[in-house]
C-alpha positions in Angstrom: 0.0 0.0 0.0 1.2 3.5 -0.8 0.1 6.8 0.6 0.5 10.0 -1.4 1.9 12.9 0.7 2.1 16.5 -0.5 4.3 18.9 1.3 4.4 22.7 1.0 7.6 24.0 2.5 8.8 27.6 2.8 12.5 27.3 2.6 15.2 30.0 2.3 18.3 29.4 0.1 20.3 27.9 2.9 17.5 25.5 3.8 17.1 24.5 0.1 20.9 23.8 0.0 20.5 21.6 3.2 17.6 19.7 1.6 19.6 19.2 -1.6 22.5 17.9 0.4 20.3 15.3 2.1 18.8 14.1 -1.2 22.1 14.1 -3.0 23.7 11.8 -0.4 21.0 9.3 0.5 23.5 6.5 1.3 25.3 8.7 3.9 22.0 9.8 5.4 20.7 6.2 5.6 23.9 4.9 7.1 23.8 7.6 9.8 20.1 7.1 10.6 20.1 3.3 10.5 23.6 2.1 11.1 22.9 -1.6 11.6 19.6 -2.0 9.7 20.1 -2.5 5.9 16.4 -2.8 5.3 15.7 0.5 6.9 18.7 2.0 5.0 17.2 0.8 1.7 13.8 2.4 2.6 15.5 5.7 3.5 17.4 5.7 0.3 14.2 5.1 -1.6 12.3 7.8 0.1 15.1 10.4 -0.5 15.3 9.4 -4.1 11.5 10.0 -4.4 11.8 13.4 -2.8 14.7 14.3 -5.1 12.7 13.3 -8.1 10.0 15.7 -7.1 12.2 18.7 -6.4 12.3 21.5 -9.0 15.4 23.4 -9.9 15.9 26.8 -8.2 
């Protein structure tokens, strides 16, 4: 089952850079968040990839 989530974020340039850093380095984020859980790491990587695919260029 999937759930569609729509977010509306008001981000300044620094916040956008921080978000881009997260989505540009999903493996590092996943490793830091779920050090010993490869399944959770894979899910985190997938979620960040989905977020990245929805971001528009600024």
